[in-house]
N, C-alpha and C positions, 0 to 999 in steps of 0.2 A: 198766171193774176203775177201782176209787176211791181204790184202799188196797196197793201192798206192802208185802209184806212184810219185820224191817227186811235178813236176814240177805239179806236180795237185794239190797233193796238196798245196802249196803253194798262189797256182792262186784259190787257195777255201779260202783260208784266205786271199788274196786281194779283193775278191767278201765281203767276208763276212763281216770284215775287215769296209763298209761303215753303216753298220747299228750300228743305235743310241741306245742306252741301253735304252733308252724308246721307240723305232721298237721295241726290240727284249719287254721291258714287254708288251708292244700290244699283237704279238703275244702270246704272253700266256695266256694272259689277256682272251682275243680273244679262243682259244684255251678252257677255263674252269677253270686254277686253280686258287688256293687264292693264295692272295698277301706274303705267308712266301714259299713257292715253289718259285712262279715265279721271285721274288729277289735270290733267291739257285742259280736257270738256269740261271740267267743273270748272274752278279760274273762266273759259270761253265762256262755256254759261251765266257762269253768274255775271262778270265784267254786261257781257248782251244784255241780261237779265236786268241789272243797273240803267242802260239802253231803254231801254224798255219806261222805264218807271224815269226818266227820266221828264219825260213829255209832262208829265201828268202831271210834271213839278210845272210842267213856265208858266206863265202867264197869258195861256190865249182866251183868244175872244172871238163874238160869235160874229160874221164875217155877213155884214147888208145886206138885207135880201134875199136869205139864205134860211136852211132854219137855225129852229137856235142851237138843235145839237152839232150843225157846220162849226170846226174848228179851221185858226190860225194862226200862226205863226206869229204875234205884234208886227207890221209892220209887209206883209208879207200880206197883197191879194186877189193873189192867182188862187182858184178852186185847185191848182194842179197841190197846194199846198195842206189842203186837204190829207192829203196822203200821204204816210210817206214809206221810204223803199226799202225795199224786202231786202235781203241777203244776194236774187237775182239779180240788184238792178245796180249794186254796188263792185 
């Protein structure tokens, strides 16, 4: 799977945003990562979570002729714009 629907990515971000940095640290420490690597991952994960949450905050609108839950960024009419790129696409 190369693309994730925007609404799914936004939902994932809202769920992940409930985790504190300390919870992320605990998870990474339990997985055996050293302190330096753990801190790098916590910063990176925090930034990615914020990116996902920006999707929720954008002014999305329904695409004419599609289900109401299908959204694209204003100005984008392509059906592909209902999905966001995953890390594999970048």
